[in-house]
N, C-alpha and C positions, 0 to 999 in steps of 0.2 A: 276780287275781294268784296265788291259791293254787295253781292248776294249774301255773303256770310254776315255782313253787317245788318242786312235787312231781315234775315230769317233768324229769329231768336232760337237758341239751343243748337245751332249748327256751327260746328267748329271749322276752322280752315283746313282744307285738304293740303296735301304735300306740295302740289304745284303752286297754290296760293301762298303758302309759307315761303317757298323758294323765291317767288317773285317779290314778296314783301321784303325778305332779307336782302335780295339784290338791290332793290330800290333804296333801302336804308343805307346799305354799305356804300354804294356808289354815290349817293347823295351826300353822305358824310365826307367821303373822299373829295368830292367837288367843293364842299364848303371849306374843308381844311386847306385845300390847295389855294382857294381864293383868298383865305386869310393870310396865308404865307405870301401870296402875291402883294397884298396890301402892305404887309410888313416890309417887303423888299422895296416897295415904292417909298415908304417912310424913311428907309435907309438910303435912298437915292441910288439903288442898284437897279437901274432901269432894264438892263438886259435880262437879269434873272426874273424881275417882275413880269416882263412880257412872256417869258417862258412859262412861269407858273400860271399866269392868267390864261394863256392858251390851253394849258393842260386842264385848268378848272372848267373852261368852256367845253372842252371835249368830254370831260366826265359828266357835266350837266346834260349834254346832248345824249350821252349813253343812258343816264338815269331816266331821261324823258322817253327814250326808245323802249326801255324796259317797262316803264309805266304804261306806255301805249300798247305794247304787246300784251301785257297783262289784261288791260281793259278789252282788247279785241278778243282774246282767248276766253274771257268770261262768258261771252255771248255765243261761243261755238260749241258749248257742251251738248250732250244728248238732250233732245227735246222729247219730253214725256207728254203724251196727250193726257188731258184731264180724264180721270176715271169717272164713269157715271154710276 
């Protein structure tokens, strides 16, 4: 997605849109799950808080992996030599 932001007038292609959507959805899921874990801690339900906290950590790792895969794939596109 970095290339799309740097080149004016160029929209995101389908792969970039899919990665962006996956990053946002999994990130939102991780955030929501972490907030539920904090709520459970406030209610002194430590077993459920630990379970939700673990799930939030897993979702955050998945979101990071999606982000990293997106950044690695951006640089693997076809390389066009400059035309003279």
